[in-house]
C-alpha positions in Angstrom: -61.9 -104.3 8.5 -60.7 -106.9 10.6 -57.3 -108.8 10.5 -55.4 -111.6 11.9 -53.5 -109.5 14.0 -56.7 -108.4 16.2 -57.9 -112.2 16.4 -54.4 -113.5 17.5 -54.5 -110.4 20.0 -58.0 -111.3 21.3 -56.7 -114.7 21.9 -53.8 -114.3 23.4 -55.4 -111.6 25.7 -58.2 -114.0 26.8 -55.6 -116.8 27.8 -53.3 -114.5 29.7 -56.7 -113.4 31.7 -57.0 -117.0 32.5 -59.9 -118.1 30.6 -60.2 -120.9 28.0 -62.9 -121.9 25.3 -63.8 -125.1 23.8 -63.8 -124.1 20.2 -63.1 -121.3 18.1 -66.2 -119.9 16.2 -66.2 -117.4 13.3 -68.7 -115.4 11.3 -66.8 -116.6 8.3 -67.8 -120.0 9.1 -71.4 -119.5 8.1 -70.5 -117.5 5.0 -72.2 -120.3 2.9 -75.3 -120.8 5.1 -75.8 -116.9 5.3 -75.6 -116.6 1.3 -78.0 -119.5 0.8 -80.3 -118.0 3.4 -80.0 -114.8 1.2 -80.9 -116.3 -1.9 -84.2 -117.5 -0.4 -84.8 -114.1 1.1 -84.4 -112.8 -2.3 -86.9 -115.3 -4.0 -89.4 -114.6 -1.4 -89.2 -110.8 -2.3 -87.7 -109.6 0.7 -84.3 -108.2 -0.6 -83.3 -106.4 -3.4 -80.1 -105.2 -5.2 -79.7 -101.3 -5.2 -77.0 -99.9 -7.5 -77.4 -96.2 -6.3 -74.8 -94.0 -4.6 -74.5 -94.2 -1.0 -75.2 -90.5 -0.9 -78.7 -91.1 -2.7 -79.2 -93.9 -0.1 -78.4 -91.7 2.8 -80.9 -88.9 1.2 -83.8 -91.5 0.8 -83.5 -93.1 4.4 -85.0 -89.7 6.0 -84.4 -88.6 9.6 -85.6 -89.7 12.9 -88.7 -87.5 12.7 -89.4 -88.0 8.9 -90.2 -91.2 7.1 -87.5 -92.4 4.3 -88.5 -92.6 0.7 -88.3 -95.9 -1.5 -85.4 -96.7 -3.7 -86.2 -96.9 -7.4 -84.7 -100.2 -7.2 -86.8 -101.2 -4.5 -89.3 -103.2 -6.8 -87.1 -105.3 -9.3 -88.5 -108.4 -10.5 -86.9 -111.2 -8.2 -85.2 -112.9 -11.6 -83.3 -109.5 -11.9 -82.3 -109.4 -8.1 -81.1 -112.9 -8.1 -79.1 -112.2 -11.6 -77.4 -109.0 -10.1 -76.7 -110.7 -6.4 -75.0 -113.6 -8.3 -73.0 -111.4 -10.5 -71.8 -109.3 -7.0 -70.7 -112.8 -5.7 -68.6 -113.6 -8.7 -66.7 -110.2 -8.2 -68.3 -108.7 -11.7 -69.0 -105.3 -10.0 -67.0 -102.5 -8.4 -66.9 -102.2 -5.0 -69.7 -99.7 -3.7 -71.8 -99.9 -7.3 -74.3 -102.5 -5.6 -75.4 -103.1 -2.3 -78.3 -106.2 -1.5 -81.1 -104.6 0.9 -83.6 -106.2 2.7 -87.2 -104.9 2.2 -88.7 -103.7 5.2 -90.3 -100.8 5.8 -88.8 -97.0 4.9 -91.3 -95.4 6.9 -90.3 -97.2 9.9 -90.0 -95.1 13.2 -86.9 -97.2 14.0 -84.2 -96.4 11.0 -82.7 -99.3 11.5 -85.6 -101.0 9.5 -85.5 -98.5 6.6 -84.3 -101.2 4.2 -80.9 -102.0 5.6 -78.0 -103.4 3.7 -77.3 -107.0 4.3 -74.1 -107.6 1.4 -71.6 -105.2 0.4 -69.0 -105.6 -2.3 -65.5 -105.9 -1.1 -62.7 -107.0 -3.5 -60.3 -107.9 -0.3 -58.6 -111.0 1.1 -60.4 -112.2 4.2 -58.0 -113.3 7.4 -60.4 -116.9 7.3 -61.5 -117.4 3.7 -58.9 -115.8 1.7 -60.1 -114.7 -1.5 -63.1 -117.1 -1.9 -65.9 -114.2 -1.2 -65.8 -110.7 -2.8 -69.4 -110.0 -1.3 -69.3 -109.7 2.7 -72.4 -109.8 5.0 -72.8 -106.7 7.4 -72.7 -107.1 11.0 -76.3 -106.6 11.5 -77.0 -109.2 8.9 -75.0 -111.9 10.4 -75.0 -111.3 14.1 -78.5 -113.2 14.8 -77.8 -115.8 12.3 -74.5 -116.7 13.9 -76.1 -117.1 17.3 -78.6 -118.8 15.9 -76.7 -121.6 14.3 -74.5 -121.7 17.4 -77.4 -122.2 19.7 -76.9 -119.1 21.5 -79.6 -118.5 24.5 -78.7 -114.7 25.5 -76.4 -112.7 23.1 -75.2 -110.0 25.4 -73.9 -106.4 23.5 -73.7 -103.0 24.5 -76.2 -100.4 24.6 -75.8 -98.7 21.3 -77.2 -101.7 19.8 -80.5 -101.4 21.4 -82.1 -99.5 18.5 -80.7 -102.8 16.3 -82.5 -105.2 18.3 -85.9 -105.1 16.2 -83.8 -105.8 13.0 -82.0 -108.5 14.7 -85.4 -110.1 15.5 -86.7 -109.6 12.0 -83.9 -111.5 10.5 -84.5 -114.4 12.8 -88.2 -114.4 12.2 -87.9 -114.3 8.2 -85.1 -117.0 8.1 -85.4 -120.9 8.8 -82.9 -120.8 11.5 -82.6 -123.7 13.6 -83.0 -121.8 16.9 -84.2 -118.2 18.3 -81.8 -116.4 20.7 -82.5 -113.3 22.7 -80.4 -109.7 22.4 -79.9 -108.1 25.5 -78.0 -104.9 25.9 -76.0 -103.6 29.0 -74.1 -100.5 29.6 -70.3 -100.8 28.2 -67.7 -100.2 30.7 -66.3 -96.5 30.2 -63.6 -95.3 32.8 -63.6 -91.5 33.2 -60.7 -89.5 31.0 -59.9 -92.6 29.1 -60.1 -93.1 25.5 -61.7 -96.7 25.1 -62.8 -96.5 21.4 -60.7 -98.8 19.3 -60.6 -96.4 16.4 -59.4 -94.0 18.2 -56.7 -95.8 19.9 -55.6 -97.1 16.4 -54.8 -93.6 15.3 -52.4 -93.1 18.1 -50.6 -96.3 17.2 -50.7 -95.6 13.3 -49.3 -92.2 14.0 -46.5 -93.3 16.1 -47.8 -91.3 19.1 -47.3 -94.7 21.4 -45.0 -97.3 20.5 -47.9 -100.0 19.9 -51.1 -101.4 21.5 -49.0 -102.5 24.5 -47.8 -99.2 25.4 -48.2 -99.1 29.1 -50.1 -96.0 28.5 -52.5 -97.6 26.4 -56.0 -98.6 28.3 -55.6 -102.4 26.4 -55.2 -105.5 28.4 -51.7 -106.0 27.0 -51.0 -102.1 27.9 -52.1 -102.9 31.6 -49.8 -106.0 31.5 -46.8 -103.7 30.7 -47.5 -101.3 33.1 -47.9 -104.4 35.9 -51.3 -105.3 36.5 -52.2 -109.1 36.9 -55.0 -111.2 35.7 -56.5 -111.7 38.7 -56.5 -107.9 39.4 -58.4 -107.1 36.4 -60.9 -110.0 37.1 -61.7 -108.5 40.6 -62.0 -104.8 39.2 -64.5 -106.4 36.5 -66.4 -108.2 39.3 -66.6 -105.3 41.7 -67.8 -102.6 39.1 -70.7 -104.9 38.3 -73.0 -104.5 35.1 -75.5 -101.8 34.5 -78.3 -101.2 31.9 
């Protein structure tokens, strides 16, 4: 769902805040490597193509107190999984008709380990790769491998990803990655009586309730900039408020 607009805005905001980076890195830089590793997962019997409806898969997932049930496609022959996955890549299937799932444990207490989705079909252009791909890796699948490729030591994210860490580590363990990063979670910076959800702020922008992402009423970097805050004041705010678990 990302667009070039967001990429450009992030770069602009970071530069305005006074920071620079030595090189730009994108998930899409590793699409081919992720695909190649995925082929190996399928060959090792650790991933399978599922063509059930999303409703059926959700029902089989169980609940936090009840185990899930196996997909009827969980034990497809390796050759059939490879054939279907390659057809997904070639764009031969409709969006939502097939997904690739990891074969982990449908009875795992942590629901993130209940055969999570690795790839979805999306017939849309990507802001970096254009129309080269019709399948895209999920964030959960790509995250750890990107960190490993880049030599990241500590991958910092917010607390809602704490339950995702075992999945992050499962991929690192079962793929021939060149490095083993560690994910560490901390509490996100929430301010009272302030909406910080990008999804909800986007609703205000799309409905023209505000004049744009840089409306001075918006709790965005560009909005705060228009209100007169300086880069130094925002850096000081972040430094003083500190970090909590």
